[in-house]
N, C-alpha and C positions, 0 to 999 in steps of 0.2 A: 836584176835579181828580183824586182817587184817589191811588194810589201814585206816588211820584216817578219810578219807572222807566217809567211809562206816559205821561210827557209827550211829546207829539208835536211834533217840531221840523222846521221847514224843508220842509213839504210843498209849499209854493209856490215854493221856491228851487231853482234848477238849478245844479248844479256840473258844470263841464266835465270829461270823463273824463281829460284831460291833467293836470288839477289833482290828481287822486286819487293818481297815482303819484309825485308829487314828495315828497322827504324834508322839505322846508320849504315851507309855503304861501307864495305871493307876498304881498308886503306890500299891504294894502288901500289903494286910492287914494281911495276916497270911502265914504260911509255905506252905499251899496248893497253894496259889496264887504265891508264889515265885517259886514253882515247875513248875507251868504252864508257867510262864514267861521264866524260864530256858529252858523248853522243846521247847517253841516257838523260842527262840533265837538260840537254838541248830539246829532246823530244818531249819530256815532261813539262818543261816550262812553256813550250809552244802550245801544248794542249791546255794547260792551266790558264794561259793567257786568253785563249778562246772562251773558256768557261767564265772567266772574270768579265770579259767584254759582253758576253750574252746576259750576264747578271747586272750589267751597267756599273761595274766596279772599275772605273777608268784608271784610278791611281794604282790600284793593285795590278791591273793589266800592264800598266807602264813599268812597274817594278819587275814583274815577271818577264817583260820584254827585254829589260836590261840584262837580266840573268841569262835569258835565251841568247842574246847577242854575244855575251861573254863566252858562253859555252861553245857557240858556233865559232868564235875567233880562236879558241883553244884548239878546236878540231882542225881549223885551217893551219895552225902552226905545225901540226903533225903532217899535214899534206905537203907543206913547204919543205919540211925536214926530209920527207920521202923523195921529193924531187931532187934535192941536193945530193942524197945518197945514190940516186940512180945515175947521176952524171959522172 
């Protein structure tokens, strides 16, 4: 998988532009919404981690990486659930 900062999140998940400007994301109604939120959080924390590292904010980058990994793991739970449903 390589470095943790290189995890690709949510390439197949679309986020509506209106959702991006909200201070609080809407509460997910079902599993698909939870997957979208996890993908968005994964993408954003990955980008923020890079910014923090570029600014030599190592501890902040570490914390963002922890959130990035958690969001990625949540996305993987959905992938595993999909595999179980397909069999």
